[in-house]
C-alpha positions in Angstrom: 29.7 238.1 60.5 26.8 236.4 58.7 27.8 233.4 56.6 26.2 234.9 53.5 28.1 238.2 54.0 31.4 236.3 54.3 30.6 234.4 51.1 29.7 237.6 49.3 33.0 239.3 50.4 35.0 236.3 49.3 33.3 236.2 46.0 33.8 239.9 45.5 37.5 239.5 46.2 37.7 236.7 43.8 35.9 238.7 41.1 38.4 241.5 41.6 41.3 239.2 41.2 39.9 237.7 38.0 39.3 241.1 36.6 42.7 242.5 37.5 44.7 241.4 34.5 42.4 243.5 32.2 41.1 246.2 34.6 43.6 248.8 35.8 41.7 249.9 38.9 40.9 246.3 39.9 44.6 245.5 39.6 45.7 248.4 41.7 43.1 247.4 44.4 44.2 243.8 44.5 47.8 244.7 44.7 47.2 247.3 47.4 45.1 245.0 49.5 47.6 242.2 49.3 50.5 244.5 50.4 48.6 246.2 53.2 49.6 243.8 56.1 53.3 243.7 55.2 53.3 247.5 54.8 51.8 247.9 58.3 54.3 245.4 59.8 57.2 247.5 58.4 55.8 250.9 59.1 53.7 251.1 62.2 54.9 251.6 65.8 54.4 248.2 67.4 52.9 249.7 70.4 49.9 250.7 68.3 47.5 253.4 69.7 46.6 254.7 66.2 43.6 256.8 65.3 42.5 254.9 62.2 40.6 256.9 59.6 39.1 255.1 56.6 37.6 256.6 53.5 36.6 254.8 50.4 38.0 257.1 47.7 39.2 260.6 47.1 35.8 262.3 47.5 35.3 260.7 51.0 38.9 261.6 51.9 38.1 265.3 51.2 35.2 265.0 53.6 37.4 263.5 56.3 40.4 265.8 55.6 39.2 268.7 57.7 38.9 266.4 60.7 42.3 264.8 60.1 43.9 268.2 59.9 42.2 269.4 63.0 43.4 266.3 64.9 46.9 266.9 63.7 46.8 270.6 64.7 45.4 270.0 68.2 46.8 266.6 68.9 50.3 266.9 67.3 51.5 263.7 69.0 48.6 261.6 67.8 49.5 258.6 65.6 47.1 258.6 62.5 46.6 255.8 60.0 44.7 256.6 56.8 43.3 253.8 54.7 41.5 253.7 51.3 39.4 251.2 49.5 39.7 252.7 46.0 42.8 253.6 43.9 41.2 257.0 43.2 42.0 257.9 46.8 45.1 256.0 47.5 47.1 256.8 44.4 46.5 260.5 44.8 47.0 260.7 48.6 49.5 258.0 49.4 52.1 260.7 50.3 49.7 262.8 52.4 51.8 264.4 55.1 49.3 265.0 57.8 49.2 261.3 58.8 51.8 258.7 59.9 50.9 256.0 57.4 48.7 255.4 54.3 47.6 252.1 52.8 44.7 250.2 51.3 42.2 248.6 53.6 42.5 244.8 53.3 39.6 242.7 52.1 36.9 242.5 54.8 37.4 238.9 55.7 37.4 237.9 59.4 41.1 236.8 59.3 42.2 240.0 57.4 40.3 242.2 59.9 42.0 240.4 62.8 45.5 240.7 61.3 45.0 244.4 60.5 43.7 245.3 64.0 46.4 243.3 65.7 49.0 245.4 64.0 47.2 248.8 64.2 45.9 248.4 67.8 43.7 251.4 67.2 42.5 253.6 70.1 39.8 255.0 67.8 38.3 254.2 64.4 36.6 256.8 62.2 34.8 255.8 59.0 33.7 258.5 56.4 30.2 258.6 55.0 29.3 255.2 53.4 31.8 252.8 54.8 30.2 249.7 56.4 32.5 246.7 56.6 31.0 244.0 58.7 34.0 242.0 59.9 36.0 245.1 60.7 33.1 246.6 62.6 32.5 243.4 64.5 36.1 243.1 65.5 36.3 246.7 66.6 33.3 246.3 68.8 34.6 243.1 70.3 37.9 244.9 71.1 36.0 247.8 72.7 37.5 250.3 70.2 35.5 253.6 70.0 34.2 253.6 66.5 32.5 256.4 64.6 31.1 257.3 61.2 31.1 261.0 60.1 29.2 262.9 57.4 26.9 259.9 56.9 23.6 260.2 55.1 20.8 257.6 55.0 17.9 257.0 52.6 14.8 254.7 52.8 16.1 252.7 49.9 19.2 251.4 51.8 19.4 247.8 53.0 19.4 248.9 56.7 15.7 249.8 56.5 14.4 246.7 54.6 12.7 243.8 56.4 15.5 241.6 55.3 18.2 244.0 56.4 19.0 242.6 59.8 22.6 241.8 58.9 23.2 245.4 57.9 21.4 246.8 61.0 23.9 244.8 63.0 26.7 246.7 61.4 25.2 250.0 62.5 25.0 248.8 66.1 28.8 248.4 66.1 29.3 252.2 66.0 29.9 254.1 69.2 28.3 257.1 67.6 27.0 258.2 64.2 27.4 261.8 62.9 24.9 262.3 60.2 24.3 265.1 57.7 20.6 265.7 58.2 17.5 265.3 60.4 15.9 262.8 57.9 18.8 260.4 58.5 18.4 260.7 62.2 14.7 259.9 62.0 15.4 256.8 59.8 17.9 255.5 62.2 15.6 256.1 65.2 13.0 254.1 63.4 15.2 251.0 63.6 16.3 251.6 67.1 19.6 253.5 66.5 19.7 256.5 68.7 23.4 257.2 69.3 23.2 259.8 66.5 24.0 263.5 66.2 23.0 265.7 63.3 25.9 268.0 62.5 26.0 268.5 58.7 28.7 267.6 56.2 32.4 268.2 56.9 32.8 268.6 53.1 31.5 272.1 53.4 34.3 272.9 55.9 36.8 271.5 53.3 35.5 273.7 50.4 36.0 276.8 52.5 39.6 275.7 53.2 40.1 275.1 49.5 38.7 278.5 48.6 41.1 280.2 51.1 44.0 278.4 49.6 42.9 278.6 45.9 45.7 278.7 43.4 46.1 281.3 40.7 46.6 280.4 37.0 48.0 283.3 35.0 47.1 281.8 31.6 43.5 281.2 32.7 43.3 284.7 34.1 44.6 286.1 30.8 42.0 284.2 28.8 39.0 285.4 30.8 40.3 288.9 31.5 37.5 291.4 30.7 34.9 288.7 30.0 31.9 288.9 32.2 30.4 285.6 31.1 32.7 282.7 32.1 31.4 279.1 32.3 33.5 276.6 34.2 32.4 273.0 33.4 33.9 270.6 36.0 34.1 266.8 36.1 32.2 266.6 32.9 31.2 263.4 31.0 30.1 263.2 27.3 26.4 263.6 28.1 27.1 266.9 29.9 29.3 268.1 27.0 26.5 267.1 24.5 24.4 269.7 26.2 26.8 272.5 27.0 29.2 272.5 24.0 26.6 273.5 21.4 25.6 276.4 23.7 29.1 277.6 24.0 29.7 277.3 20.2 26.8 279.6 19.5 27.4 282.2 22.2 30.6 284.2 21.4 30.1 286.3 24.5 30.8 283.3 26.7 34.3 281.9 27.5 34.7 278.5 29.0 37.0 276.4 31.1 36.5 272.6 30.8 37.9 270.1 33.3 36.6 266.7 32.1 36.3 263.9 34.6 38.5 261.7 32.3 41.0 263.0 29.7 42.6 260.2 27.8 44.0 261.3 24.4 41.1 260.0 22.3 38.6 261.7 24.5 40.5 265.0 24.4 40.8 264.9 20.6 37.1 264.2 20.2 36.2 267.1 22.5 38.4 269.6 20.7 36.9 268.6 17.4 33.5 269.5 18.6 34.5 273.0 19.7 34.3 275.5 16.8 36.0 278.4 18.6 39.6 279.0 19.6 40.6 276.3 22.0 43.7 274.8 23.5 44.7 272.2 26.1 46.1 273.5 29.3 49.4 271.5 29.1 49.9 272.7 25.5 49.7 276.4 26.0 53.4 277.1 25.5 53.8 279.5 22.6 50.1 280.4 22.5 48.5 283.7 23.6 45.8 282.8 26.0 44.0 286.1 25.4 43.3 284.8 21.9 41.5 281.7 23.2 37.9 281.3 24.1 38.2 277.9 25.8 40.9 276.0 27.7 40.5 272.3 28.4 42.2 271.1 31.6 44.1 267.9 30.8 45.8 267.3 34.2 44.7 266.6 37.8 44.4 268.9 40.8 43.3 272.2 39.3 39.5 272.1 39.3 38.8 273.2 42.9 40.7 276.4 42.3 39.5 277.0 38.7 35.9 277.8 39.8 37.2 281.1 41.1 37.4 282.3 37.5 33.7 281.4 36.7 30.6 283.4 36.4 28.6 280.2 36.3 29.6 276.6 37.0 28.3 273.4 35.5 29.1 270.3 37.5 29.1 267.0 35.6 27.9 263.5 36.3 24.2 264.3 36.6 23.4 262.3 33.4 25.3 259.2 34.7 25.7 257.7 38.1 25.4 261.0 39.9 26.8 264.5 40.1 30.3 265.4 41.4 31.3 268.0 44.0 28.7 270.8 43.9 29.8 272.7 47.0 33.3 273.0 45.5 31.8 275.4 42.9 29.1 277.0 45.0 31.6 278.2 47.6 32.8 280.9 45.1 29.4 282.5 45.2 28.4 281.5 41.6 25.2 279.6 40.5 25.7 276.0 39.7 24.0 273.8 37.0 23.9 270.1 37.0 21.9 267.2 35.6 18.9 265.3 36.9 20.6 262.6 38.9 21.3 264.7 42.0 18.7 263.4 44.5 21.2 261.5 46.6 23.3 264.7 47.2 21.8 266.7 50.0 23.7 269.9 49.2 22.6 269.8 45.5 18.9 269.3 46.5 19.1 272.2 49.0 21.0 274.5 46.8 18.4 273.9 44.1 15.7 274.7 46.5 17.2 277.9 47.8 18.0 279.2 44.3 21.7 278.8 44.3 21.7 275.9 41.8 19.6 274.7 38.9 18.9 271.1 37.9 18.5 270.7 34.2 17.2 267.7 32.3 18.0 268.4 28.7 19.7 270.9 26.3 16.6 273.1 26.0 16.3 273.6 29.7 20.1 274.2 30.0 19.8 276.9 27.4 16.9 278.6 29.1 18.7 278.7 32.5 22.0 280.0 31.0 20.2 282.6 29.0 18.3 283.8 32.0 21.4 284.0 34.2 23.7 285.6 31.6 21.1 288.2 30.4 20.2 289.6 33.8 22.9 290.7 36.2 20.5 290.9 39.1 19.3 287.3 38.6 22.9 286.1 38.3 23.9 288.0 41.5 20.9 286.7 43.5 21.6 283.1 42.5 25.3 283.5 43.4 24.6 285.1 46.7 22.2 282.2 47.5 24.9 279.7 46.7 27.5 281.5 48.9 25.0 281.9 51.8 24.1 278.3 51.8 27.7 277.2 52.1 28.7 279.7 54.9 25.6 278.8 56.9 26.1 275.0 56.8 29.7 274.8 58.0 31.1 273.8 61.4 30.6 270.0 61.4 34.3 269.3 61.8 34.6 271.4 65.0 31.5 269.8 66.5 32.7 266.3 65.8 36.2 267.1 67.0 34.9 268.5 70.3 32.8 265.4 70.8 35.6 263.0 70.1 38.4 264.8 71.9 36.7 267.4 74.1 39.8 269.6 74.5 39.3 272.6 72.1 
């Protein structure tokens, strides 16, 4: 790869190491990357022939998961290696039982890429959404390994489309095929001479349908919301989201609420509970309490949110007042309208759900109040919005099967 790219990667790795004594995620990443090669030596079949699937973090894994599980179902003897860049993916899915091995992706230096690929001997490589690692991609192309990216989406602001972006365009030319979410991405790629592209949507929508079909039940939650027609589920919330929604909840006794904050350290949980003026309890501290006497339950553990939306009348998905909203389809699949903050433009499903009436982008507390009042005061408006959300999800699925058919051609 380009000298400047390699210098940048080396400096990024050094920066991560320097930060690791004080930054937990950086420490986990450095440790995981340093152990990856020895793990592979001790774990993999020396003959290789793996289908290598790489996702950055947990969100990208959930996009790739339907394809992994379809491969496992229809190719039961396939050897699958799953790698992550971020601890948020690896630490949660390191024991995922649909693959043969799970580890961190080593730092993208030329030597690490060679060592990794010498061990894996992949027969196919699949990257999910936004993963562009120059040395790995270059090595895969030199070794004639079929290499794909799925559920990818492109915007004019990305480096690929800048006059100085030749190094990044070179990465795109390493892919055997690119499966993108929308026509706009295809046109952008066509404009820089990349035409081995198929528009097939987002595999994440296939995943949320799977999650809905397998949704867990939570008796205590069901008991709290029983008989209440106005239930607001606030998922992956940050403080700016709570600044807007909690005052509304406090002043509307007809509404019950489930809150699953994005982070829930003890200080944050105590601060949140002090702001709620109605009966509230933490999910892990419900023992001895009567849930029917509560108006709000705060979820203080992982793994519940995707099933909790089933109890909602309306969902609020957090992150839109920070770096970007979280998983909107995860809520919309239950046929309920979804609210989120202004920073949603990079998320195609959020933009399109907003356009079709299944979701509502809000920019401040006043606008949030107006939207909630409108939805909660008119059953027809609420039902129409919920139906729009459900219809959008069900009419935008099928990407996983299309990609699988292309890659394996044996369904």
